[in-house]
N, C-alpha and C positions, 0 to 999 in steps of 0.2 A: 539613392533612395528617394530623393525629393524632386526628381524630374516629373513634369506634368504628364499625366497619362490620358488626359481627356481627348486628345486628338486621335487615339487609336481605337479601332473598332473592337469591341469585346465580344468574343465568341465563346459559347458554352461547350467545352470539350473536356476529355478526361484529365484528372488531376492526380498527382502523386504527392500526398501530404503525409503528415506524421502524427502519431497518436499519444494519448495521455490517459490518466485515470479519470474516474467519474467525479464531476463537480456537484456539490450540493449547496442549496441556498444557505447563506450566512444568516444566523438567527437575528442579528441586529441590523440587517440591511433593510433599506427602503427601496421601493421601485420609483425611479425618477419619472416625472411626467413624460408622456410620449413626445412632447414637443421640445424636450430639453436637449436640443442638438448641441448647444455650446458646452454643456457639461460633458458630453461624450468627446467633443473635440479636446477639452482640457485633459481628459484621461489619456487620449492618444498622444497628445503633445508631451505629457509627462513620460510616457513610454519612450518617445523619441529622445528625450533628454537622458533617459537611463542608458540608452545604447550609444551614446556619443554626442547627441545633439544634432540639430538640423544643419548647422554650418559645416560640421565635420562630414556629414553624409553628402552635402552639396559638392564636396570636393572629390567624391568617389566616382570614378568613371568606369572602372572595370574591377572584377574580382576573379582571381584564379584559385580554384579549390582542388585540393587533393584529399580524397576520402576513401575509406574502406567501409564496407557494410555487408549486411546480410538481408536477403529477401526470403520471406516465408511463403512456401508454396501451399497456400490454403486449398487450392483445388486438386492437387495431386497427392496429398498426404493420406496416410493410412486411415486417419480419423478426421472428420470435419472439425471436431473440437480441438484438434492437436493432440500430441506435439506434431509439428509440421516439418516436412522436408525443407532443406535450406539450399540457397544459392549464395556463394560468397563473391562479392564484387569489389573491384578496385576502380575508382573513377577519377579521371582528370578532367576538370571542367573549367571553361571560360564563360564569364557572364559580362555582357555589355549592358550596363544599367541604363544608359541614356537611350540606346536603341532597342532595349528589351529583346536582346538576342542571347542565345545560349548554345554552347557547343560542348558536347559530352563525349569522351572516349572511355568506354567501359571494357574492362577485362573481367570475365566471369568464369567461375568454375561451377557448372550446372549439374543437375542430376544425371543428365544423359551424355555429357561430354566432359572431357578433362579440362578444357579451357576454350573460351570463345571471346572474340573481340568485336566491338561495334562502335560506330560513331553516329551521333545524331546532332543535327543543327536545327534549332527552333527559333523562329522569329515571329513576333506579334504583328509586324508590319506587312508581312507577306502571307501567302497561303500554302507554303511548301515546307516540308521537313525533308532534309537530306540525310539518308541513312546508308551506312556502309556496314558490311559484315565480313570481316577478314579482308580479302582483296576485292570483294564484290561491291560495286557502288550502285545505289538505287536512289532515284529521285522520286519522292512521294508527292506528286503534284496535287493529288486529290485530298490530301489530309491537311486540314487547317491546324494552325499551331495550338499548343496546349496553353490557352490563355490563363486558366486558373493557376496552373503550376507556376507560371511566370509572375502573375500579379500577387500571389499569396506566398511567395518566397520571402525569407526574412528581410531582404533588402527593399522590398516593395510593399509589404502588406500594410504597414502603418500609413503610408501615403495613400494606398487604395481606400483605406477607411476614411481618411481625412477628406478625400474628394467625393465620398458618397453622400448624396443629399439626404438619404434616409438614415444616416448615422445616429444611433440612439444609445442611451445608457440603459442597461438592464440591471436586474437585481444582483447584488454582490453574491458570490458563492465562496465556499471553502473547498479547496482542492489540495490534496496532500497535506491536510491539516493547516493550510495557510489561507487567509482571506484573500480573495481576488476581486478586482473590479472587472466588469464585463461590458463590452459595447457590441452592438449588432449593426449590420448593414447588409446590403446586397451587392454582390460582385458577379459580373457576367450573368446576372439574372438569378443567382443562387444565394440563399440566406447564409450569412457567415457571422461568426462571433470571434472576438479576440479576448483572451483572458490575461489580465495584468495583475501582478502581485501588488496588493494594496499598499504594502509598506515601501517597496522599492520602485514600483512602476514598471518593472521588467515585463515584457510580453513573454508569456510562458506557453500559451496554447492557442492554436487557431482551429476553429471548427466550421465545417461547411457541410450543408446538406445538398446532395446532388445525385445524379443518375449517370449511367454509363451505357448509352444506347448502342455504341459501336463495339462493346465488349461481349464476346460470346460467353465469357465467364460471369462478368458482373451485371449484365443486363437483367438477369433473373432476380437479382437482389432488390430491384426497384429503387426506391429512395434510400440512398446510403448516407449515413452520418460518418464523415471522415474527420479525424482529429489529428492535429499536429502538436507535438510537444517539443519545445526548444529547451535544451539544457546546456550547461557548461559554457555560458557566455564568456568570451575571452577578449581582452583588449588587443586590437590589431593596429597596424601602422595607420597613422593619421588620427588616432584617437577613437575610432569606431569600435564597437563591440559586436561580435558575431557568435552565434551558437555553434559550438564544436560537436554537438550531438543532436540528431534529429530522428525522431521515432514516429512511425506511422501505424494507425489502426483504422479499420473500416468496420462499422457496426460492432465495435468491441473486439474485433479479431486483429491480431498483429499482422502487419503487412511488410514492414521493413524497419531496419535500424541502421543508421549511418553515422559513422564517427569521422569527423573532418580533422585531418592531421596537420594541414597547413593552409593558410589563407594569405594570398597575395593581393595587395591593394594597389590599384593603378599600375599593374604590370603591363608591359606592351604585349598586345595580343599578336601571335604569329600571323603573318600574311596569309590570307585565305581561310583561316581557321573558322571564321564565322560566316563564310560565304555559302550560299545555297547553289548547288550545281545541278543544271537540268540534264536529265538522261532519258532516253527512250527505252522502255523495258518490254513493251508489247502486251501489257496487261496490268491489272491492279497489283502493284508490287508489294503492298503492305498487307496482303492477305486479309484476314478478318478484321484487323484493327482499324481500317479506314472505311469500312462499310457498316451501315446500320444493320444490327443483328436481325431485326425484324424483317429486313428486306432481302436477306441472302437467298439466292435461288437454290432449288433442290440440287443436291450433289455437290455443293460448294466444298472445296478443300480436299478433293480426292487426290489420287496419285498425280494428276496433272496440275495440282495447286488450285488456285481460284480461277484459272483460265476457263472461259466458256467453251473452249474447243477440246477440253480433256475427253478423250474417247471413252474412258472407262467409268466416268462418273454418271450419276443418274440411275434410273430404274432398270433392273435386270430380273427377268423371271428365272428363278433358280430351280423351281419345281412347279407343277401345276397349281396355280392359285397362290404361289409364294413369290413375292417380289422384294428384292433387296435394293434399296436406294443407296448407292455407294457414294460416299463423300468423306469429309474429314471425320464425321461421326455417322456411322451407317444407321439406317432405319429400315425395318422390314415390315411388309404388309402381308398378312395371312388371311386368305378368304376362307370363311366357314359358312355353313348353310344359313345361319341367321345374322351374319354380319362380318365385319373385318376387324381383326385384332392387329394393332400397331405395336411393334416391339421397339421401344426406346422413344424418348421425346427430348432430343438434345437441342442446343443452339439458342432458340428463342420461341416465343409464342407465335410470331409471324412465320417462322419456319414450320411450326406444327400446322398452321393453317394451310400451307402449301402441301404438306403431307396428306392432310385430310382431303384436300381437293384432288390430289393424285389418286387417292383410294377411290373417290367417287368416279373419277374418269376411267380407271381400270376395271372397277367392279360396280357398274351402275345399278342403282336400286338397293344396294346393300349399305346400311349405316355402319359407322365405326362403333363397334360394341364395347371395346375395351382398349386400354393402352397398358403395356407391360413395361415397367421401369426396373432394370435389373441391378443398378448400382446406386450409390448415393453421391457420386461426384457431381459437383455443382453444374458443370456444363452439360452433363448427361441428363439432368432434370430441368434444364433451363426452359424447355418448351412445354412443361406439364401444365402451366397455367391455362393454356388454350383448351386443353381437354377438360380441365376443371370447369372452365367457363361454360362449356357445352354440356355439362352433366355426364360426361363419359367416365365410367369407373376406372380407377387407377389400381393396377395390381403391382404391389411392391413388397419387398421383403419386410417381415414384421419389424425388425430393428431399424428399418429406414423410414418408417411411417412419419417420424418427426421431421424428416427432411421435406417430405411432401407438404406437410402442414405448414412448415415455416415458409416455403416458397409460395404457397397459396395465400398465406396471410401477409406477405411482404407488401408494404404500401407502394403503390405505383402512381403517385400524384403528379410527378414531373413529366413522365412519359406514360400516360395511361394506356393499358391494354384492354382486351375484352373483359377480363375478370375484374379489373378496376372499375370499368364502366357499369358492370352488372355483377356485383359480388355475390358469391354463393360458396357454400362449404364443399370441400372435395368429397367425392365418393371413393373411399379407400377400401380395397380388398387386401388385407394383410396376409402374406404367404409365409407360413411357418413350417411347412412340410410339403411333401410332394403333392401338387395341386393340379387337377385336370381342368383345362379351360376349353370348352367347345367340344364338338363331335365331328365325326367323319374322317376322311383321309388326312385332313389338316388339323386334327386334334392336337392341342398343345399340352405338354406337361411342364409345369414350373417347378424347378427343383433347386433348393438352396445348396450351395457348394459345401457348406459346413467344413471348411478347411481354414488353416491359420491365415494365409494371405488373401483368401477370397471369402472371408467370413461375412462381408457385407454385400455379397453378390449372389445371384442365382443364374442358373442356366435354363434354357428353354429347349425342349426336345420335341421334335415332330416324328413320332414313331412310325406313322404311315409313310413318311418320306425318308426316314433314316437320316435326317438332317439335325444337327445339334448347333444351337446358338450358344456360344461360350462367353458372351458379354465381353469383359476385358481380361478374362482369365487367360486367353491365348492371344498373343500378338506375334504373328508370323509374317514377315515381309521378305519376299525374294529369297527364301531359304534361311533368313536370319531370324532367330527367335529372341525377342525381348522378354525379359523377366522369366527365365527358364523355370524358376521355382514355382511360380503360379501356374505355368503350363503343366508342370508335373503334378501339381495339386488337382488341376482340372482332369487330367487323365485318371488320377486316383479316384476322383468323385464319379467319373463315368463308370469305372469298374465296380465301385461300391454299389451303384444304382442299377447295374446290370444293363446298361445301355449299349446298343450296337450301331453306332453311327457309321455311315459310309462317307459322309462329308460334314464339314462344319463351316459356320460363318461366325462373325463376331462384330463388335463395335467398330473395329478397324480392319477387319479381314473379310474379303469376298469369299465366295464358295471355294473351298479347298478340300482335296481328298483327306480323309482322316489318316490315311497311311503316311501322308507327308509329315504330320505332326509326330507320329510314332517314330519315323525315321530320324527326324531332327533330334528328338529327345534321346534316342539310342546313341546318336553321335555325341551329344553333350555328355551323356553318362560315360562313354568310353574316354572322352577327353579329360574328364575329371578323375 
């Protein structure tokens, strides 16, 4: 814990931390003078004493951790406010304290698969993370290490605070009915705070304000307040104490909960376990996670992955004046007499800028008149801020208006976008029933599904082209149907509304004959 960190370059990258309850000012507390650095140092050193003392931590070279945990799928769950779908994890981890290296082997039972395994090696001294998934090995040479996750782990966070020249005492707070001392400092350029129990000195929570520019999911949240709560501190070999439970939240939303079953102190690390292996993979192997979301090209993440040579990604005209941009999250452009309607705004504000540029290239002289957002999943709305910044109306299901307002209001001070530089209120058109948008052959009808599994989605019908956009209601890949129940609900809604589509497209589906869906659903029904 007490190795010097000053020789390592600090890089601001994604952090996996853990959360706690809301802290409130202590009524008898005073705010220390801003220059009171020594008072803050005393608080931190008291915390070191509480978890075993500096001498004991000086003797710690490695940690071996066995843990089980749960990850909350905030983005894929039925409701943004929870309850959330879960992944269950078992993790075997080695940590080299002096070298600031970490090796994690994770077995997970995810929503989509019965079990999966992966291995990740992270080092602060290099610029590579080594990742394996099952028997596949991938070297991620373009991804810098997760500095914050390393420096703010329980074994390093107090030292990081002690070395911070801007370490200061803040006003005491009450958290979980217990008074806490608070110190603040900056780490990797991000403001951080540590909360210590006033009576015992134990560090109980770490809080960091940061952003996630490489995350397709989190970048739309802007400045994120991430909290770590450490509980069940247990005495380990050599006299140190380590938290056996770590819980995570971001902006008050739970992210993960980890229970550590065993802690090995100074165990011998197996040969090669912390080594980074170079491999040639022929393209960015880490997909979206190692690229700035605002810089992703059109069509990224299609059937060919993130490879620039994927033949099927990018724009395809599926009907006169109707262009589908195929990628990990599809976007559709619809030309009308007075402008272009964009269906969906996923990924990031920067991605939306490229969509708008593509609309201008394909349909010169026509402005983008509206954007239609059919769901409330976070990555599906991550690009809405660019349309808001340009004053383009947003058509959204009535019950999802709050999601648009939340994303538009999210502070983006760490990585400002167009809306942060020139704030304005969103222009929202709430859809609560069948709504006509535009005229001519490419007239659109926005229709809420009004079904159990699709109650926060709407479909978009082009009656003049007999093309139906099914949002995420139908996910049909190579004859395999994901989520058959929602597909059946989509079929039911189509019949209820009297629609007669010849083909359909979706958030993840290129143009497909409608009969393909009916055939697959009939097959599923016979199987069941």
